[in-house]
C-alpha positions in Angstrom: -98.7 285.9 -249.5 -102.5 286.3 -250.1 -104.5 289.5 -250.0 -106.1 288.4 -246.7 -102.7 287.8 -245.0 -101.6 290.9 -243.1 -98.1 292.2 -243.8 -95.6 291.7 -241.0 -95.5 294.7 -238.7 -92.0 296.2 -239.0 -92.3 297.9 -235.7 -93.3 294.6 -234.0 -90.2 292.9 -235.5 -88.0 295.5 -233.7 -89.9 295.6 -230.4 -86.9 294.3 -228.6 -84.9 297.3 -229.8 -87.6 299.7 -228.7 -87.3 298.3 -225.2 -83.5 298.0 -225.2 -82.8 299.4 -221.7 -80.2 302.1 -220.8 -79.6 300.0 -217.6 -77.6 297.5 -219.7 -74.7 299.8 -219.5 -74.3 298.7 -215.9 -72.7 295.6 -217.4 -70.0 297.5 -219.2 -69.2 299.4 -216.0 -68.8 296.1 -214.2 -66.6 294.5 -216.9 -64.3 297.5 -217.3 -64.2 297.9 -213.5 -63.0 294.3 -213.3 -60.3 295.2 -215.8 -59.1 298.1 -213.6 -59.2 295.8 -210.5 -57.0 293.2 -212.3 -54.6 295.9 -213.3 -54.4 297.3 -209.8 -53.7 293.8 -208.5 -50.9 293.3 -210.9 -52.7 290.9 -213.2 -51.8 292.6 -216.5 -52.8 289.8 -218.9 -56.2 289.3 -217.3 -56.7 293.1 -217.3 -55.9 293.4 -221.0 -58.2 290.5 -222.0 -61.1 291.9 -219.9 -60.5 295.4 -221.3 -61.0 294.2 -224.9 -64.0 292.2 -223.9 -65.5 295.2 -222.1 -64.7 297.5 -225.0 -66.4 295.2 -227.4 -69.5 294.9 -225.3 -69.5 298.7 -224.7 -69.3 299.7 -228.4 -71.9 297.0 -229.3 -74.3 298.5 -226.7 -73.6 302.0 -227.8 -74.4 301.1 -231.4 -77.6 299.4 -230.4 -78.7 302.3 -228.2 -77.9 304.8 -231.0 -80.0 302.7 -233.4 -82.8 302.8 -230.8 -82.5 306.6 -230.6 -83.0 306.8 -234.4 -85.8 304.3 -234.7 -87.6 304.7 -231.4 -86.9 308.3 -230.1 -90.1 308.3 -228.0 -88.8 305.3 -226.0 -85.5 307.0 -225.4 -87.5 310.1 -224.2 -89.5 307.8 -222.0 -86.3 306.5 -220.3 -85.1 310.1 -219.9 -88.3 311.0 -218.2 -88.3 307.9 -216.0 -87.3 308.8 -212.4 -85.0 305.8 -212.0 -83.6 305.2 -215.5 -82.7 308.8 -215.9 -79.8 308.2 -213.5 -78.4 305.4 -215.7 -77.7 307.7 -218.7 -74.2 308.6 -217.4 -73.4 304.8 -217.1 -72.5 304.7 -220.8 -70.2 307.7 -220.3 -68.7 306.2 -217.2 -67.8 303.1 -219.2 -66.0 305.3 -221.8 -64.1 307.0 -218.9 -63.1 303.7 -217.5 -61.9 302.6 -221.0 -59.9 305.7 -221.3 -58.1 304.8 -218.1 -57.4 301.3 -219.2 -56.0 302.4 -222.6 -53.4 304.5 -220.8 -50.3 304.1 -221.1 -50.6 301.6 -224.0 -52.6 304.0 -226.3 -52.0 307.5 -224.8 -53.5 309.4 -227.7 -56.7 307.3 -227.8 -56.9 307.4 -224.0 -56.6 311.2 -224.0 -59.2 311.7 -226.7 -61.7 309.4 -225.0 -61.1 311.2 -221.7 -61.6 314.7 -223.1 -64.8 313.6 -224.9 -66.2 311.8 -221.9 -65.3 314.6 -219.5 -67.2 317.1 -221.7 -70.1 314.8 -222.0 -70.1 314.2 -218.2 -70.1 318.0 -217.5 -73.1 318.4 -219.7 -74.9 315.4 -218.4 -74.4 316.5 -214.8 -76.0 319.9 -215.5 -78.8 318.5 -217.5 -79.7 315.7 -215.1 -79.6 317.9 -212.0 -81.7 320.5 -213.8 -84.2 317.7 -214.5 -84.2 316.7 -210.8 -85.0 320.3 -209.7 -87.5 321.0 -212.5 -91.2 321.0 -212.2 -91.4 317.2 -212.4 -92.9 315.8 -209.2 -90.3 313.4 -207.8 -91.4 311.6 -204.7 -89.5 309.7 -202.0 -90.6 306.3 -203.5 -88.7 307.2 -206.7 -85.4 307.7 -204.9 -82.8 304.8 -204.9 -79.1 304.4 -204.7 -79.0 304.4 -208.5 -79.2 308.2 -208.2 -75.6 308.1 -207.1 -74.5 307.2 -210.6 -74.2 310.7 -212.0 -72.2 311.8 -208.9 -69.9 308.8 -209.1 -69.2 309.7 -212.8 -67.8 313.1 -211.7 -65.5 311.5 -209.2 -64.1 309.1 -211.8 -63.0 312.0 -214.1 -60.0 313.0 -212.0 -58.5 309.5 -212.3 -57.5 310.3 -215.9 -57.4 314.1 -215.7 -54.5 314.2 -213.2 -52.3 312.0 -215.5 -53.1 314.3 -218.5 -52.3 317.4 -216.5 -55.8 318.8 -216.2 -55.5 319.4 -212.4 -58.0 322.3 -212.2 -60.6 320.5 -214.2 -60.1 317.4 -212.1 -60.7 319.3 -208.9 -63.9 320.8 -210.4 -65.3 317.3 -211.2 -64.1 315.9 -207.8 -65.8 318.8 -205.9 -69.1 318.5 -207.8 -69.1 314.7 -207.4 -68.4 314.9 -203.6 -71.1 317.6 -203.1 -73.8 315.6 -204.7 -72.7 312.3 -203.2 -73.2 313.9 -199.7 -76.6 315.4 -200.7 -77.8 312.2 -202.3 -76.5 310.1 -199.4 -78.7 312.1 -197.1 -81.7 311.7 -199.3 -81.2 308.0 -199.9 -81.0 307.2 -196.2 -84.1 309.3 -195.6 -85.9 307.2 -198.2 -84.5 303.9 -196.8 -85.3 304.6 -193.2 -88.5 306.6 -193.2 -90.3 305.2 -196.3 -91.4 301.9 -197.8 -88.6 299.4 -198.6 -87.1 299.4 -202.1 -89.1 297.3 -204.6 -87.5 294.0 -205.6 -85.8 295.1 -208.8 -84.2 298.1 -207.1 -82.9 296.4 -204.0 -79.6 295.3 -205.7 -78.8 299.0 -206.2 -78.1 299.1 -202.4 -74.6 297.9 -203.4 -74.0 301.2 -205.2 -73.5 302.7 -201.7 -70.0 301.2 -201.8 -68.9 303.0 -205.0 -68.8 306.8 -204.3 -66.4 306.6 -201.3 -64.2 303.9 -203.0 -63.8 305.9 -206.2 -63.4 309.1 -204.2 -60.5 307.5 -202.3 -58.8 306.7 -205.7 -59.4 310.2 -207.0 -58.3 311.9 -203.7 -55.0 310.0 -203.7 -54.4 310.9 -207.4 -55.1 314.6 -206.8 -52.8 314.6 -203.8 -49.8 313.0 -205.4 -50.4 309.5 -204.4 -50.1 309.9 -200.6 -52.3 308.7 -197.8 -53.6 311.4 -195.5 -56.5 311.5 -193.0 -59.1 312.2 -195.8 -57.9 309.2 -197.7 -58.3 307.0 -194.6 -61.8 308.4 -194.0 -63.0 307.7 -197.6 -61.6 304.2 -197.7 -63.1 303.4 -194.3 -66.5 304.6 -195.4 -66.3 302.3 -198.4 -65.4 299.4 -196.2 -68.3 300.2 -193.8 -70.8 300.3 -196.7 -69.4 297.0 -197.9 -70.0 295.4 -194.5 -73.5 297.0 -194.4 -74.4 295.6 -197.9 -72.9 292.2 -197.0 -75.6 291.8 -194.4 -78.2 292.3 -197.1 -76.7 289.8 -199.6 -78.7 286.7 -198.4 -82.0 288.5 -199.0 -80.8 289.9 -202.3 -79.9 286.4 -203.6 -83.5 285.3 -203.1 -84.8 287.8 -205.6 -85.5 286.9 -209.2 -82.8 288.0 -211.6 -83.0 291.4 -213.2 -80.5 293.6 -215.0 -80.3 295.7 -211.8 -78.1 292.9 -210.4 -75.3 294.3 -212.4 -75.2 297.0 -209.7 -73.2 294.5 -207.7 -70.3 294.6 -210.1 -68.8 298.0 -210.4 -69.0 299.0 -206.7 -67.2 295.8 -205.7 -64.6 296.5 -208.4 -64.1 300.0 -207.1 -63.5 298.9 -203.5 -61.2 296.1 -204.7 -59.1 298.6 -206.7 -59.1 301.0 -203.7 -57.7 298.2 -201.4 -55.0 297.3 -203.9 -54.1 301.0 -204.3 -53.9 301.5 -200.5 -51.7 298.3 -200.2 -49.4 299.6 -203.0 -49.0 303.0 -201.3 -48.5 301.8 -197.8 -46.9 298.4 -198.5 -49.3 296.7 -196.1 -49.9 293.0 -196.9 -53.3 292.6 -195.1 -54.9 295.2 -197.5 -53.5 293.3 -200.5 -54.9 290.0 -199.2 -58.2 291.7 -198.7 -58.1 293.0 -202.2 -57.3 289.5 -203.5 -60.2 288.1 -201.6 -62.5 290.7 -203.1 -61.1 290.2 -206.6 -62.0 286.5 -206.4 -65.5 287.4 -205.3 -65.7 290.0 -208.0 -64.7 287.5 -210.7 -67.3 284.9 -209.6 -69.9 287.6 -209.3 -69.3 288.9 -212.9 -69.2 285.3 -214.3 -72.5 284.6 -212.6 -74.0 287.8 -213.9 -72.8 287.0 -217.4 -74.4 283.5 -217.3 -77.7 284.8 -215.9 -77.8 287.6 -218.4 -77.2 285.3 -221.3 -79.9 282.9 -220.0 -82.3 285.8 -219.7 -81.5 287.0 -223.2 -82.1 283.5 -224.7 -85.4 283.2 -222.7 -86.5 286.6 -224.1 -86.6 288.2 -220.7 -84.5 291.2 -221.6 -85.7 294.2 -223.8 -89.3 293.6 -222.8 -91.8 296.3 -221.7 -92.2 296.8 -218.0 
């Protein structure tokens, strides 16, 4: 190397790491959600395989994001201060919660440890994120999207493991907080969707997140109430089915959009509803609900396969981890 040749910029070599997005954890939510749907449908081998794949992807992404936090803390701070990406920080913790559910009963000790850690982290994240929402930062209606449901959904997932571990009071706490902010945010999101400009292209796939809160709430409610189906369970599942029908009308227009990582928002909500339908069919022994669950499971598998292929293509093309 001659004196006139500039030395390689070490920061430039790791520019992709600086722009490694927190939204990538939506993929691990989808993969581990698929594993739960497989298990709810009675496909144990497929569930196990998907669990280990999802776990490998999760810990790889966690390691990369931790490295980003060490080398590029200002970029992490930028995502924390971003009105949309802020809501995705609990996605990593949701993935750990889902993994804790999948590791029980095969690895009860690991499952319990992961659940306790992720429950504590979720309690802290909820307080911190909601404090950020009500701070002096000027959030406007244009910044609102269904992605804001993610912190609320995370709270409703906690009881799914907490009940089995005997943490009933703690589970009711998380369920109550999650339901409260689901209803608050549902009102705000519909106000934004009806009375303000349409969602920008990259955020339109987040409409599918509308399906997740009532579907997960159904699973949590039945767990908290001993596995029975009561009027509230019917209401929650019916709301999930309604939002699925509402989103289905939007699918043709969504498929015309260019691919973005936000398309992973299609995966976990669909997995949550599939699992809820299987759970309802198991409790009530009604075959039509199981058939509906199987149909959604097939759709979910093809959706996640398509998302994996498109994500790999985008990664090879250098379209991921780029500044926006």
